[in-house]
Each structure stands twice: as structure tokens, then as C-alpha cells.
mmCIF file of the N, C-alpha and C atoms, coordinates in Angstrom:
data_MODEL
# 
_entry.id   MODEL 
# 
loop_
_atom_site.group_PDB 
_atom_site.id 
_atom_site.type_symbol 
_atom_site.label_atom_id 
_atom_site.label_alt_id 
_atom_site.label_comp_id 
_atom_site.label_asym_id 
_atom_site.label_entity_id 
_atom_site.label_seq_id 
_atom_site.pdbx_PDB_ins_code 
_atom_site.Cartn_x 
_atom_site.Cartn_y 
_atom_site.Cartn_z 
_atom_site.occupancy 
_atom_site.B_iso_or_equiv 
_atom_site.pdbx_formal_charge 
_atom_site.auth_seq_id 
_atom_site.auth_comp_id 
_atom_site.auth_asym_id 
_atom_site.auth_atom_id 
_atom_site.pdbx_PDB_model_num 
ATOM 1   N N  . MET A 1 1  ? 73.709 31.780 -62.370 1.00 0.00 ? 1  MET A N  1 
ATOM 2   C CA . MET A 1 1  ? 73.864 32.859 -62.738 1.00 0.00 ? 1  MET A CA 1 
ATOM 3   C C  . MET A 1 1  ? 72.754 32.196 -63.868 1.00 0.00 ? 1  MET A C  1 
ATOM 4   N N  . THR A 1 2  ? 71.498 32.317 -63.754 1.00 0.00 ? 2  THR A N  1 
ATOM 5   C CA . THR A 1 2  ? 70.859 31.612 -64.527 1.00 0.00 ? 2  THR A CA 1 
ATOM 6   C C  . THR A 1 2  ? 71.121 32.448 -66.243 1.00 0.00 ? 2  THR A C  1 
ATOM 7   N N  . THR A 1 3  ? 71.402 30.993 -67.575 1.00 0.00 ? 3  THR A N  1 
ATOM 8   C CA . THR A 1 3  ? 70.839 31.332 -68.753 1.00 0.00 ? 3  THR A CA 1 
ATOM 9   C C  . THR A 1 3  ? 69.605 31.235 -69.516 1.00 0.00 ? 3  THR A C  1 
ATOM 10  N N  . VAL A 1 4  ? 68.937 32.430 -69.960 1.00 0.00 ? 4  VAL A N  1 
ATOM 11  C CA . VAL A 1 4  ? 68.198 32.599 -71.380 1.00 0.00 ? 4  VAL A CA 1 
ATOM 12  C C  . VAL A 1 4  ? 67.491 33.247 -72.596 1.00 0.00 ? 4  VAL A C  1 
ATOM 13  N N  . GLY A 1 5  ? 67.050 32.508 -73.302 1.00 0.00 ? 5  GLY A N  1 
ATOM 14  C CA . GLY A 1 5  ? 67.354 33.256 -74.804 1.00 0.00 ? 5  GLY A CA 1 
ATOM 15  C C  . GLY A 1 5  ? 66.436 34.416 -74.216 1.00 0.00 ? 5  GLY A C  1 
ATOM 16  N N  . SER A 1 6  ? 67.028 34.800 -75.593 1.00 0.00 ? 6  SER A N  1 
ATOM 17  C CA . SER A 1 6  ? 66.421 35.998 -75.863 1.00 0.00 ? 6  SER A CA 1 
ATOM 18  C C  . SER A 1 6  ? 64.600 36.214 -76.268 1.00 0.00 ? 6  SER A C  1 
ATOM 19  N N  . TYR A 1 7  ? 64.129 35.491 -76.487 1.00 0.00 ? 7  TYR A N  1 
ATOM 20  C CA . TYR A 1 7  ? 62.975 34.909 -76.862 1.00 0.00 ? 7  TYR A CA 1 
ATOM 21  C C  . TYR A 1 7  ? 62.015 34.706 -75.387 1.00 0.00 ? 7  TYR A C  1 
ATOM 22  N N  . GLU A 1 8  ? 63.090 33.825 -74.881 1.00 0.00 ? 8  GLU A N  1 
ATOM 23  C CA . GLU A 1 8  ? 62.603 33.027 -73.578 1.00 0.00 ? 8  GLU A CA 1 
ATOM 24  C C  . GLU A 1 8  ? 62.082 34.957 -72.816 1.00 0.00 ? 8  GLU A C  1 
ATOM 25  N N  . ALA A 1 9  ? 63.305 35.633 -72.637 1.00 0.00 ? 9  ALA A N  1 
ATOM 26  C CA . ALA A 1 9  ? 62.886 36.782 -71.530 1.00 0.00 ? 9  ALA A CA 1 
ATOM 27  C C  . ALA A 1 9  ? 62.127 37.528 -72.259 1.00 0.00 ? 9  ALA A C  1 
ATOM 28  N N  . LYS A 1 10 ? 62.114 38.057 -72.799 1.00 0.00 ? 10 LYS A N  1 
ATOM 29  C CA . LYS A 1 10 ? 61.149 38.665 -73.757 1.00 0.00 ? 10 LYS A CA 1 
ATOM 30  C C  . LYS A 1 10 ? 59.650 37.628 -73.567 1.00 0.00 ? 10 LYS A C  1 
ATOM 31  N N  . THR A 1 11 ? 59.540 36.851 -73.346 1.00 0.00 ? 11 THR A N  1 
ATOM 32  C CA . THR A 1 11 ? 58.310 35.955 -73.138 1.00 0.00 ? 11 THR A CA 1 
ATOM 33  C C  . THR A 1 11 ? 57.625 36.066 -71.347 1.00 0.00 ? 11 THR A C  1 
ATOM 34  N N  . HIS A 1 12 ? 58.990 35.670 -70.855 1.00 0.00 ? 12 HIS A N  1 
ATOM 35  C CA . HIS A 1 12 ? 58.324 36.189 -69.674 1.00 0.00 ? 12 HIS A CA 1 
ATOM 36  C C  . HIS A 1 12 ? 59.496 37.010 -69.683 1.00 0.00 ? 12 HIS A C  1 
ATOM 37  N N  . LEU A 1 13 ? 59.560 37.874 -69.335 1.00 0.00 ? 13 LEU A N  1 
ATOM 38  C CA . LEU A 1 13 ? 60.235 39.024 -68.483 1.00 0.00 ? 13 LEU A CA 1 
ATOM 39  C C  . LEU A 1 13 ? 59.131 39.575 -67.222 1.00 0.00 ? 13 LEU A C  1 
ATOM 40  N N  . PRO A 1 14 ? 58.291 39.072 -67.186 1.00 0.00 ? 14 PRO A N  1 
ATOM 41  C CA . PRO A 1 14 ? 57.622 39.920 -65.554 1.00 0.00 ? 14 PRO A CA 1 
ATOM 42  C C  . PRO A 1 14 ? 58.268 38.317 -64.377 1.00 0.00 ? 14 PRO A C  1 
ATOM 43  N N  . GLN A 1 15 ? 58.228 37.742 -65.387 1.00 0.00 ? 15 GLN A N  1 
ATOM 44  C CA . GLN A 1 15 ? 58.174 35.991 -63.943 1.00 0.00 ? 15 GLN A CA 1 
ATOM 45  C C  . GLN A 1 15 ? 59.938 36.989 -63.391 1.00 0.00 ? 15 GLN A C  1 
ATOM 46  N N  . LEU A 1 16 ? 61.377 36.936 -64.972 1.00 0.00 ? 16 LEU A N  1 
ATOM 47  C CA . LEU A 1 16 ? 62.319 37.098 -64.876 1.00 0.00 ? 16 LEU A CA 1 
ATOM 48  C C  . LEU A 1 16 ? 62.382 38.046 -63.901 1.00 0.00 ? 16 LEU A C  1 
ATOM 49  N N  . LEU A 1 17 ? 62.325 39.156 -63.887 1.00 0.00 ? 17 LEU A N  1 
ATOM 50  C CA . LEU A 1 17 ? 62.506 40.307 -63.153 1.00 0.00 ? 17 LEU A CA 1 
ATOM 51  C C  . LEU A 1 17 ? 61.816 40.264 -61.249 1.00 0.00 ? 17 LEU A C  1 
ATOM 52  N N  . LYS A 1 18 ? 60.800 39.779 -60.820 1.00 0.00 ? 18 LYS A N  1 
ATOM 53  C CA . LYS A 1 18 ? 60.615 39.019 -60.270 1.00 0.00 ? 18 LYS A CA 1 
ATOM 54  C C  . LYS A 1 18 ? 61.751 38.363 -59.145 1.00 0.00 ? 18 LYS A C  1 
ATOM 55  N N  . ARG A 1 19 ? 62.762 37.331 -59.950 1.00 0.00 ? 19 ARG A N  1 
ATOM 56  C CA . ARG A 1 19 ? 63.347 36.367 -59.621 1.00 0.00 ? 19 ARG A CA 1 
ATOM 57  C C  . ARG A 1 19 ? 64.314 37.215 -59.755 1.00 0.00 ? 19 ARG A C  1 
ATOM 58  N N  . VAL A 1 20 ? 64.760 38.895 -60.268 1.00 0.00 ? 20 VAL A N  1 
ATOM 59  C CA . VAL A 1 20 ? 66.739 39.605 -60.415 1.00 0.00 ? 20 VAL A CA 1 
ATOM 60  C C  . VAL A 1 20 ? 65.906 40.380 -59.167 1.00 0.00 ? 20 VAL A C  1 
ATOM 61  N N  . ALA A 1 21 ? 63.767 40.782 -59.051 1.00 0.00 ? 21 ALA A N  1 
ATOM 62  C CA . ALA A 1 21 ? 64.317 41.472 -57.405 1.00 0.00 ? 21 ALA A CA 1 
ATOM 63  C C  . ALA A 1 21 ? 64.699 40.789 -55.972 1.00 0.00 ? 21 ALA A C  1 
ATOM 64  N N  . ARG A 1 22 ? 64.528 39.269 -56.628 1.00 0.00 ? 22 ARG A N  1 
ATOM 65  C CA . ARG A 1 22 ? 64.957 38.122 -54.828 1.00 0.00 ? 22 ARG A CA 1 
ATOM 66  C C  . ARG A 1 22 ? 65.693 38.072 -55.053 1.00 0.00 ? 22 ARG A C  1 
ATOM 67  N N  . GLY A 1 23 ? 67.054 39.213 -55.816 1.00 0.00 ? 23 GLY A N  1 
ATOM 68  C CA . GLY A 1 23 ? 68.809 38.899 -55.917 1.00 0.00 ? 23 GLY A CA 1 
ATOM 69  C C  . GLY A 1 23 ? 69.528 37.926 -57.149 1.00 0.00 ? 23 GLY A C  1 
ATOM 70  N N  . GLU A 1 24 ? 68.639 37.432 -57.517 1.00 0.00 ? 24 GLU A N  1 
ATOM 71  C CA . GLU A 1 24 ? 69.378 36.394 -58.258 1.00 0.00 ? 24 GLU A CA 1 
ATOM 72  C C  . GLU A 1 24 ? 69.803 37.927 -60.221 1.00 0.00 ? 24 GLU A C  1 
ATOM 73  N N  . GLU A 1 25 ? 70.877 36.381 -60.560 1.00 0.00 ? 25 GLU A N  1 
ATOM 74  C CA . GLU A 1 25 ? 71.393 37.028 -61.640 1.00 0.00 ? 25 GLU A CA 1 
ATOM 75  C C  . GLU A 1 25 ? 70.943 36.517 -63.057 1.00 0.00 ? 25 GLU A C  1 
ATOM 76  N N  . ILE A 1 26 ? 70.519 37.076 -64.326 1.00 0.00 ? 26 ILE A N  1 
ATOM 77  C CA . ILE A 1 26 ? 69.434 36.365 -65.171 1.00 0.00 ? 26 ILE A CA 1 
ATOM 78  C C  . ILE A 1 26 ? 70.636 36.453 -66.898 1.00 0.00 ? 26 ILE A C  1 
ATOM 79  N N  . LEU A 1 27 ? 71.301 35.809 -67.051 1.00 0.00 ? 27 LEU A N  1 
ATOM 80  C CA . LEU A 1 27 ? 72.086 36.331 -68.624 1.00 0.00 ? 27 LEU A CA 1 
ATOM 81  C C  . LEU A 1 27 ? 71.238 35.895 -69.646 1.00 0.00 ? 27 LEU A C  1 
ATOM 82  N N  . ILE A 1 28 ? 71.135 37.153 -70.850 1.00 0.00 ? 28 ILE A N  1 
ATOM 83  C CA . ILE A 1 28 ? 70.058 36.777 -71.698 1.00 0.00 ? 28 ILE A CA 1 
ATOM 84  C C  . ILE A 1 28 ? 70.879 36.413 -72.623 1.00 0.00 ? 28 ILE A C  1 
ATOM 85  N N  . THR A 1 29 ? 71.241 35.605 -73.430 1.00 0.00 ? 29 THR A N  1 
ATOM 86  C CA . THR A 1 29 ? 71.945 35.166 -74.939 1.00 0.00 ? 29 THR A CA 1 
ATOM 87  C C  . THR A 1 29 ? 70.796 35.168 -76.444 1.00 0.00 ? 29 THR A C  1 
ATOM 88  N N  . ARG A 1 30 ? 71.991 35.143 -76.551 1.00 0.00 ? 30 ARG A N  1 
ATOM 89  C CA . ARG A 1 30 ? 70.566 35.605 -78.816 1.00 0.00 ? 30 ARG A CA 1 
ATOM 90  C C  . ARG A 1 30 ? 71.827 34.338 -79.400 1.00 0.00 ? 30 ARG A C  1 
ATOM 91  N N  . HIS A 1 31 ? 71.359 33.166 -79.724 1.00 0.00 ? 31 HIS A N  1 
ATOM 92  C CA . HIS A 1 31 ? 72.005 32.459 -80.778 1.00 0.00 ? 31 HIS A CA 1 
ATOM 93  C C  . HIS A 1 31 ? 73.181 31.734 -79.855 1.00 0.00 ? 31 HIS A C  1 
ATOM 94  N N  . GLY A 1 32 ? 73.105 31.772 -78.361 1.00 0.00 ? 32 GLY A N  1 
ATOM 95  C CA . GLY A 1 32 ? 74.044 31.524 -77.965 1.00 0.00 ? 32 GLY A CA 1 
ATOM 96  C C  . GLY A 1 32 ? 74.914 31.949 -77.715 1.00 0.00 ? 32 GLY A C  1 
ATOM 97  N N  . GLN A 1 33 ? 75.200 33.460 -77.471 1.00 0.00 ? 33 GLN A N  1 
ATOM 98  C CA . GLN A 1 33 ? 76.104 35.336 -77.291 1.00 0.00 ? 33 GLN A CA 1 
ATOM 99  C C  . GLN A 1 33 ? 75.487 35.245 -76.220 1.00 0.00 ? 33 GLN A C  1 
ATOM 100 N N  . ALA A 1 34 ? 76.813 35.813 -75.501 1.00 0.00 ? 34 ALA A N  1 
ATOM 101 C CA . ALA A 1 34 ? 75.511 36.667 -74.313 1.00 0.00 ? 34 ALA A CA 1 
ATOM 102 C C  . ALA A 1 34 ? 75.348 37.815 -74.765 1.00 0.00 ? 34 ALA A C  1 
ATOM 103 N N  . MET A 1 35 ? 74.129 38.361 -74.039 1.00 0.00 ? 35 MET A N  1 
ATOM 104 C CA . MET A 1 35 ? 73.771 40.061 -74.824 1.00 0.00 ? 35 MET A CA 1 
ATOM 105 C C  . MET A 1 35 ? 73.478 41.208 -74.114 1.00 0.00 ? 35 MET A C  1 
ATOM 106 N N  . ALA A 1 36 ? 72.750 40.597 -72.810 1.00 0.00 ? 36 ALA A N  1 
ATOM 107 C CA . ALA A 1 36 ? 72.644 41.392 -71.511 1.00 0.00 ? 36 ALA A CA 1 
ATOM 108 C C  . ALA A 1 36 ? 72.368 40.249 -70.314 1.00 0.00 ? 36 ALA A C  1 
ATOM 109 N N  . ARG A 1 37 ? 72.252 41.608 -69.641 1.00 0.00 ? 37 ARG A N  1 
ATOM 110 C CA . ARG A 1 37 ? 72.549 40.384 -67.996 1.00 0.00 ? 37 ARG A CA 1 
ATOM 111 C C  . ARG A 1 37 ? 71.420 41.377 -66.993 1.00 0.00 ? 37 ARG A C  1 
ATOM 112 N N  . LEU A 1 38 ? 70.499 40.758 -66.710 1.00 0.00 ? 38 LEU A N  1 
ATOM 113 C CA . LEU A 1 38 ? 69.911 41.438 -65.649 1.00 0.00 ? 38 LEU A CA 1 
ATOM 114 C C  . LEU A 1 38 ? 69.907 41.314 -64.127 1.00 0.00 ? 38 LEU A C  1 
ATOM 115 N N  . VAL A 1 39 ? 70.719 42.595 -62.963 1.00 0.00 ? 39 VAL A N  1 
ATOM 116 C CA . VAL A 1 39 ? 71.607 42.054 -62.076 1.00 0.00 ? 39 VAL A CA 1 
ATOM 117 C C  . VAL A 1 39 ? 70.265 42.961 -61.187 1.00 0.00 ? 39 VAL A C  1 
ATOM 118 N N  . PRO A 1 40 ? 69.995 42.330 -59.998 1.00 0.00 ? 40 PRO A N  1 
ATOM 119 C CA . PRO A 1 40 ? 69.260 43.446 -59.056 1.00 0.00 ? 40 PRO A CA 1 
ATOM 120 C C  . PRO A 1 40 ? 69.791 45.192 -59.173 1.00 0.00 ? 40 PRO A C  1 
ATOM 121 N N  . ALA A 1 41 ? 68.919 46.327 -59.235 1.00 0.00 ? 41 ALA A N  1 
ATOM 122 C CA . ALA A 1 41 ? 68.969 47.156 -59.449 1.00 0.00 ? 41 ALA A CA 1 
ATOM 123 C C  . ALA A 1 41 ? 70.037 47.790 -57.897 1.00 0.00 ? 41 ALA A C  1 
ATOM 124 N N  . LYS A 1 42 ? 71.013 48.888 -57.635 1.00 0.00 ? 42 LYS A N  1 
ATOM 125 C CA . LYS A 1 42 ? 71.597 49.423 -56.289 1.00 0.00 ? 42 LYS A CA 1 
ATOM 126 C C  . LYS A 1 42 ? 70.454 50.422 -55.845 1.00 0.00 ? 42 LYS A C  1 
ATOM 127 N N  . ASP A 1 43 ? 70.304 50.101 -54.652 1.00 0.00 ? 43 ASP A N  1 
ATOM 128 C CA . ASP A 1 43 ? 68.746 51.186 -53.353 1.00 0.00 ? 43 ASP A CA 1 
ATOM 129 C C  . ASP A 1 43 ? 69.567 52.174 -53.772 1.00 0.00 ? 43 ASP A C  1 
ATOM 130 N N  . GLU A 1 44 ? 69.109 53.236 -54.859 1.00 0.00 ? 44 GLU A N  1 
ATOM 131 C CA . GLU A 1 44 ? 69.418 54.449 -54.868 1.00 0.00 ? 44 GLU A CA 1 
ATOM 132 C C  . GLU A 1 44 ? 68.454 55.393 -53.551 1.00 0.00 ? 44 GLU A C  1 
ATOM 133 N N  . ARG A 1 45 ? 68.111 55.245 -53.023 1.00 0.00 ? 45 ARG A N  1 
ATOM 134 C CA . ARG A 1 45 ? 67.257 55.964 -51.549 1.00 0.00 ? 45 ARG A CA 1 
ATOM 135 C C  . ARG A 1 45 ? 68.784 55.956 -50.443 1.00 0.00 ? 45 ARG A C  1 
ATOM 136 N N  . ASN A 1 46 ? 69.177 54.657 -50.592 1.00 0.00 ? 46 ASN A N  1 
ATOM 137 C CA . ASN A 1 46 ? 70.920 55.473 -49.702 1.00 0.00 ? 46 ASN A CA 1 
ATOM 138 C C  . ASN A 1 46 ? 71.505 56.156 -49.917 1.00 0.00 ? 46 ASN A C  1 
ATOM 139 N N  . ARG A 1 47 ? 70.993 57.008 -50.108 1.00 0.00 ? 47 ARG A N  1 
ATOM 140 C CA . ARG A 1 47 ? 72.543 57.955 -51.093 1.00 0.00 ? 47 ARG A CA 1 
ATOM 141 C C  . ARG A 1 47 ? 72.816 59.060 -49.659 1.00 0.00 ? 47 ARG A C  1 
ATOM 142 N N  . ASP A 1 48 ? 73.522 59.994 -49.385 1.00 0.00 ? 48 ASP A N  1 
ATOM 143 C CA . ASP A 1 48 ? 74.316 60.935 -48.019 1.00 0.00 ? 48 ASP A CA 1 
ATOM 144 C C  . ASP A 1 48 ? 73.828 61.852 -49.357 1.00 0.00 ? 48 ASP A C  1 
ATOM 145 N N  . VAL A 1 49 ? 72.969 62.603 -48.750 1.00 0.00 ? 49 VAL A N  1 
ATOM 146 C CA . VAL A 1 49 ? 72.459 63.315 -49.517 1.00 0.00 ? 49 VAL A CA 1 
ATOM 147 C C  . VAL A 1 49 ? 73.630 64.771 -49.007 1.00 0.00 ? 49 VAL A C  1 
ATOM 148 N N  . ARG A 1 50 ? 74.067 64.978 -47.970 1.00 0.00 ? 50 ARG A N  1 
ATOM 149 C CA . ARG A 1 50 ? 75.626 65.505 -47.797 1.00 0.00 ? 50 ARG A CA 1 
ATOM 150 C C  . ARG A 1 50 ? 76.303 66.111 -48.928 1.00 0.00 ? 50 ARG A C  1 
ATOM 151 N N  . SER A 1 51 ? 76.783 64.337 -49.225 1.00 0.00 ? 51 SER A N  1 
ATOM 152 C CA . SER A 1 51 ? 78.422 64.139 -50.048 1.00 0.00 ? 51 SER A CA 1 
ATOM 153 C C  . SER A 1 51 ? 77.589 64.349 -51.106 1.00 0.00 ? 51 SER A C  1 
ATOM 154 N N  . VAL A 1 52 ? 76.698 63.978 -51.861 1.00 0.00 ? 52 VAL A N  1 
ATOM 155 C CA . VAL A 1 52 ? 75.682 64.666 -52.965 1.00 0.00 ? 52 VAL A CA 1 
ATOM 156 C C  . VAL A 1 52 ? 76.024 65.705 -53.211 1.00 0.00 ? 52 VAL A C  1 
ATOM 157 N N  . LEU A 1 53 ? 75.244 67.096 -51.697 1.00 0.00 ? 53 LEU A N  1 
ATOM 158 C CA . LEU A 1 53 ? 75.620 67.936 -52.359 1.00 0.00 ? 53 LEU A CA 1 
ATOM 159 C C  . LEU A 1 53 ? 76.943 69.299 -52.117 1.00 0.00 ? 53 LEU A C  1 
ATOM 160 N N  . GLN A 1 54 ? 78.027 68.430 -51.572 1.00 0.00 ? 54 GLN A N  1 
ATOM 161 C CA . GLN A 1 54 ? 79.480 68.635 -51.711 1.00 0.00 ? 54 GLN A CA 1 
ATOM 162 C C  . GLN A 1 54 ? 80.148 68.062 -53.086 1.00 0.00 ? 54 GLN A C  1 
ATOM 163 N N  . LYS A 1 55 ? 79.657 67.089 -53.668 1.00 0.00 ? 55 LYS A N  1 
ATOM 164 C CA . LYS A 1 55 ? 79.981 66.760 -55.103 1.00 0.00 ? 55 LYS A CA 1 
ATOM 165 C C  . LYS A 1 55 ? 79.597 68.025 -55.823 1.00 0.00 ? 55 LYS A C  1 
ATOM 166 N N  . MET A 1 56 ? 78.486 68.327 -55.788 1.00 0.00 ? 56 MET A N  1 
ATOM 167 C CA . MET A 1 56 ? 78.105 69.884 -56.773 1.00 0.00 ? 56 MET A CA 1 
ATOM 168 C C  . MET A 1 56 ? 78.507 70.702 -56.805 1.00 0.00 ? 56 MET A C  1 
ATOM 169 N N  . ARG A 1 57 ? 78.876 70.896 -55.479 1.00 0.00 ? 57 ARG A N  1 
ATOM 170 C CA . ARG A 1 57 ? 79.560 71.829 -55.174 1.00 0.00 ? 57 ARG A CA 1 
ATOM 171 C C  . ARG A 1 57 ? 80.371 72.164 -55.637 1.00 0.00 ? 57 ARG A C  1 
ATOM 172 N N  . GLU A 1 58 ? 81.411 71.569 -55.609 1.00 0.00 ? 58 GLU A N  1 
ATOM 173 C CA . GLU A 1 58 ? 82.904 71.194 -55.961 1.00 0.00 ? 58 GLU A CA 1 
ATOM 174 C C  . GLU A 1 58 ? 83.170 71.256 -57.555 1.00 0.00 ? 58 GLU A C  1 
ATOM 175 N N  . LEU A 1 59 ? 81.649 70.792 -58.307 1.00 0.00 ? 59 LEU A N  1 
ATOM 176 C CA . LEU A 1 59 ? 81.248 70.526 -60.004 1.00 0.00 ? 59 LEU A CA 1 
ATOM 177 C C  . LEU A 1 59 ? 81.495 72.246 -59.938 1.00 0.00 ? 59 LEU A C  1 
ATOM 178 N N  . ARG A 1 60 ? 80.552 72.665 -59.579 1.00 0.00 ? 60 ARG A N  1 
ATOM 179 C CA . ARG A 1 60 ? 80.835 74.407 -60.024 1.00 0.00 ? 60 ARG A CA 1 
ATOM 180 C C  . ARG A 1 60 ? 81.551 75.876 -59.211 1.00 0.00 ? 60 ARG A C  1 
ATOM 181 N N  . LYS A 1 61 ? 82.563 74.743 -58.493 1.00 0.00 ? 61 LYS A N  1 
ATOM 182 C CA . LYS A 1 61 ? 83.497 76.114 -58.313 1.00 0.00 ? 61 LYS A CA 1 
ATOM 183 C C  . LYS A 1 61 ? 84.484 76.065 -59.879 1.00 0.00 ? 61 LYS A C  1 
ATOM 184 N N  . GLY A 1 62 ? 84.704 77.390 -60.013 1.00 0.00 ? 62 GLY A N  1 
ATOM 185 C CA . GLY A 1 62 ? 85.249 78.166 -60.987 1.00 0.00 ? 62 GLY A CA 1 
ATOM 186 C C  . GLY A 1 62 ? 84.503 77.414 -62.303 1.00 0.00 ? 62 GLY A C  1 
ATOM 187 N N  . VAL A 1 63 ? 83.473 78.046 -62.699 1.00 0.00 ? 63 VAL A N  1 
ATOM 188 C CA . VAL A 1 63 ? 82.151 77.460 -63.387 1.00 0.00 ? 63 VAL A CA 1 
ATOM 189 C C  . VAL A 1 63 ? 81.606 78.749 -62.713 1.00 0.00 ? 63 VAL A C  1 
ATOM 190 N N  . THR A 1 64 ? 82.144 79.957 -64.746 1.00 0.00 ? 64 THR A N  1 
ATOM 191 C CA . THR A 1 64 ? 81.197 81.100 -64.568 1.00 0.00 ? 64 THR A CA 1 
ATOM 192 C C  . THR A 1 64 ? 80.014 81.330 -65.700 1.00 0.00 ? 64 THR A C  1 
ATOM 193 N N  . LEU A 1 65 ? 79.286 81.704 -65.846 1.00 0.00 ? 65 LEU A N  1 
ATOM 194 C CA . LEU A 1 65 ? 78.689 82.852 -66.897 1.00 0.00 ? 65 LEU A CA 1 
ATOM 195 C C  . LEU A 1 65 ? 79.202 83.431 -68.323 1.00 0.00 ? 65 LEU A C  1 
ATOM 196 N N  . GLY A 1 66 ? 80.358 83.772 -68.038 1.00 0.00 ? 66 GLY A N  1 
ATOM 197 C CA . GLY A 1 66 ? 80.773 84.564 -68.920 1.00 0.00 ? 66 GLY A CA 1 
ATOM 198 C C  . GLY A 1 66 ? 81.440 85.548 -68.404 1.00 0.00 ? 66 GLY A C  1 
ATOM 199 N N  . PRO A 1 67 ? 83.031 86.285 -69.035 1.00 0.00 ? 67 PRO A N  1 
ATOM 200 C CA . PRO A 1 67 ? 83.185 87.866 -68.986 1.00 0.00 ? 67 PRO A CA 1 
ATOM 201 C C  . PRO A 1 67 ? 82.289 88.811 -68.939 1.00 0.00 ? 67 PRO A C  1 
ATOM 202 N N  . GLY A 1 68 ? 81.555 88.711 -68.147 1.00 0.00 ? 68 GLY A N  1 
ATOM 203 C CA . GLY A 1 68 ? 80.535 90.556 -67.696 1.00 0.00 ? 68 GLY A CA 1 
ATOM 204 C C  . GLY A 1 68 ? 79.075 89.825 -67.744 1.00 0.00 ? 68 GLY A C  1 
ATOM 205 N N  . LEU A 1 69 ? 78.860 88.761 -67.868 1.00 0.00 ? 69 LEU A N  1 
ATOM 206 C CA . LEU A 1 69 ? 77.744 88.941 -67.649 1.00 0.00 ? 69 LEU A CA 1 
ATOM 207 C C  . LEU A 1 69 ? 76.720 87.610 -66.540 1.00 0.00 ? 69 LEU A C  1 
ATOM 208 N N  . THR A 1 70 ? 75.792 88.354 -66.083 1.00 0.00 ? 70 THR A N  1 
ATOM 209 C CA . THR A 1 70 ? 74.629 88.132 -65.155 1.00 0.00 ? 70 THR A CA 1 
ATOM 210 C C  . THR A 1 70 ? 73.308 87.219 -65.845 1.00 0.00 ? 70 THR A C  1 
ATOM 211 N N  . ILE A 1 71 ? 73.236 86.161 -64.914 1.00 0.00 ? 71 ILE A N  1 
ATOM 212 C CA . ILE A 1 71 ? 71.752 85.517 -65.267 1.00 0.00 ? 71 ILE A CA 1 
ATOM 213 C C  . ILE A 1 71 ? 70.833 86.372 -65.995 1.00 0.00 ? 71 ILE A C  1 
ATOM 214 N N  . ARG A 1 72 ? 69.968 88.064 -65.541 1.00 0.00 ? 72 ARG A N  1 
ATOM 215 C CA . ARG A 1 72 ? 69.391 88.498 -66.463 1.00 0.00 ? 72 ARG A CA 1 
ATOM 216 C C  . ARG A 1 72 ? 69.541 88.677 -67.331 1.00 0.00 ? 72 ARG A C  1 
ATOM 217 N N  . GLN A 1 73 ? 70.700 88.536 -67.834 1.00 0.00 ? 73 GLN A N  1 
ATOM 218 C CA . GLN A 1 73 ? 70.932 89.024 -68.931 1.00 0.00 ? 73 GLN A CA 1 
ATOM 219 C C  . GLN A 1 73 ? 70.800 87.818 -69.837 1.00 0.00 ? 73 GLN A C  1 
ATOM 220 N N  . LEU A 1 74 ? 70.962 86.835 -69.886 1.00 0.00 ? 74 LEU A N  1 
ATOM 221 C CA . LEU A 1 74 ? 71.369 85.561 -70.597 1.00 0.00 ? 74 LEU A CA 1 
ATOM 222 C C  . LEU A 1 74 ? 69.781 85.365 -70.942 1.00 0.00 ? 74 LEU A C  1 
ATOM 223 N N  . ILE A 1 75 ? 68.860 85.476 -69.384 1.00 0.00 ? 75 ILE A N  1 
ATOM 224 C CA . ILE A 1 75 ? 67.367 85.633 -69.210 1.00 0.00 ? 75 ILE A CA 1 
ATOM 225 C C  . ILE A 1 75 ? 66.700 86.461 -70.321 1.00 0.00 ? 75 ILE A C  1 
ATOM 226 N N  . GLU A 1 76 ? 67.327 87.648 -70.392 1.00 0.00 ? 76 GLU A N  1 
ATOM 227 C CA . GLU A 1 76 ? 66.709 88.347 -71.050 1.00 0.00 ? 76 GLU A CA 1 
ATOM 228 C C  . GLU A 1 76 ? 67.282 88.388 -72.762 1.00 0.00 ? 76 GLU A C  1 
ATOM 229 N N  . GLU A 1 77 ? 68.415 87.961 -73.295 1.00 0.00 ? 77 GLU A N  1 
ATOM 230 C CA . GLU A 1 77 ? 68.321 87.560 -74.597 1.00 0.00 ? 77 GLU A CA 1 
ATOM 231 C C  . GLU A 1 77 ? 67.508 86.074 -74.662 1.00 0.00 ? 77 GLU A C  1 
ATOM 232 N N  . GLY A 1 78 ? 67.380 85.158 -74.188 1.00 0.00 ? 78 GLY A N  1 
ATOM 233 C CA . GLY A 1 78 ? 66.551 83.986 -74.600 1.00 0.00 ? 78 GLY A CA 1 
ATOM 234 C C  . GLY A 1 78 ? 65.563 84.495 -74.824 1.00 0.00 ? 78 GLY A C  1 
ATOM 235 N N  . ARG A 1 79 ? 63.877 85.486 -74.267 1.00 0.00 ? 79 ARG A N  1 
ATOM 236 C CA . ARG A 1 79 ? 63.468 85.769 -73.937 1.00 0.00 ? 79 ARG A CA 1 
ATOM 237 C C  . ARG A 1 79 ? 62.427 86.580 -75.637 1.00 0.00 ? 79 ARG A C  1 
ATOM 238 N N  . ARG A 1 80 ? 61.378 85.607 -75.911 1.00 0.00 ? 80 ARG A N  1 
ATOM 239 C CA . ARG A 1 80 ? 61.306 86.490 -77.325 1.00 0.00 ? 80 ARG A CA 1 
ATOM 240 C C  . ARG A 1 80 ? 60.031 87.293 -77.000 1.00 0.00 ? 80 ARG A C  1 
ATOM 241 N N  . PHE A 1 81 ? 59.951 88.622 -78.453 1.00 0.00 ? 81 PHE A N  1 
ATOM 242 C CA . PHE A 1 81 ? 58.947 89.469 -77.677 1.00 0.00 ? 81 PHE A CA 1 
ATOM 243 C C  . PHE A 1 81 ? 58.070 89.144 -78.754 1.00 0.00 ? 81 PHE A C  1 
# 
């Protein structure tokens, strides 16, 4: 892992990001102490859509608007005339 100072990181950020995109990890320090770490981002496009939808359905279970409330009532309550 490469270490760079905060001033150098600020000055050369585009070059550092190119290196990170190639898989390198970079530690950013200030006065010799670690402050941040640049690592390659996870590829968000590889998510399984079905598993995400299933998790959303599980989170919704048991969630209600309140006793006797409908979406229409909440919409009308929030409108300004």
C-alpha cells in the first residue's frame, strides 16, 4: 500500500484515482498519522436484483401506516389549500 501526505493527495488526486482504479490502495496521512484510505469501489452493477427486491419485501413486513389510515388520507392531510 502506497502512502501519501494530504497535501500531495489534494494536489495529485486525479493521478491517485487512476492508480486506485487499477486496483492499488493508497493511504493518506496528515503529519504522519493515517487519515484516510483510497480503495477501489465495489462494482455495484453486479447486484442481484431479485435478492434486493426480496430484502425490500422482508423489510416491509409488519409495517403499517397506522390504525385505520389509508394512503389517500395521508395525501389529503399533507395538501395545502
